[in-house]
C-alpha positions in Angstrom: 101.2 59.8 132.5 99.3 58.4 134.5 95.3 58.3 133.7 94.8 60.5 136.1 97.1 62.8 134.3 96.0 61.9 131.0 92.3 63.0 131.9 93.2 66.5 133.4 94.9 66.8 130.2 92.1 66.1 128.4 89.8 68.8 130.7 92.4 71.1 130.6 91.7 71.4 126.8 88.3 71.4 126.6 88.7 74.0 128.4 91.0 75.4 126.5 89.5 75.2 122.6 86.1 75.8 122.2 84.6 73.9 119.7 84.9 73.7 115.9 82.0 75.0 113.8 81.2 73.5 110.9 80.5 76.9 108.6 82.2 78.4 111.0 80.2 82.6 109.5 81.5 85.9 110.3 80.9 88.4 112.9 79.2 91.3 110.8 78.3 92.2 107.2 81.5 92.2 105.5 79.8 94.3 101.7 79.5 97.3 103.3 83.3 98.4 104.8 83.6 96.9 101.4 81.8 99.7 99.8 83.3 102.0 102.3 87.6 101.7 101.5 86.3 101.1 98.0 84.3 104.8 97.4 86.7 106.1 100.1 89.4 107.4 96.6 92.6 107.5 95.8 95.2 106.2 98.4 98.0 109.0 98.7 101.6 107.9 99.5 103.7 109.7 102.1 106.7 111.7 100.9 109.4 109.2 102.5 108.2 106.3 100.2 109.1 108.6 97.6 112.5 109.1 99.1 113.7 105.9 99.5 112.6 104.9 95.9 115.3 107.6 95.2 117.7 106.2 96.8 117.0 104.0 95.2 116.9 104.7 92.1 120.6 106.1 93.1 122.0 103.7 94.5 121.1 101.6 91.1 122.4 104.8 88.6 125.8 104.9 90.8 126.5 100.3 92.1 124.8 99.2 88.9 125.8 95.6 90.7 123.6 95.8 92.7 120.1 96.0 90.9 120.6 92.3 90.8 120.5 91.6 94.5 117.2 94.3 94.6 114.9 92.4 92.6 116.2 89.6 93.9 114.5 90.6 97.2 111.3 91.8 95.7 
């Protein structure tokens, strides 16, 4: 690589990457969002999650050897 190419690469890297700050701060205060999520109430579980769970339990009842396989992938 020639000196001209090295300088070109350095300049392109300077343009592409912002300088790293010593201690970056969040762009906004996160505490109000945390309080809003805490006050939102219980989480609703969709019906298809219950259907998948029922299918897994049924599969485990009919094929008990598959239980270690499911536990391995958890």
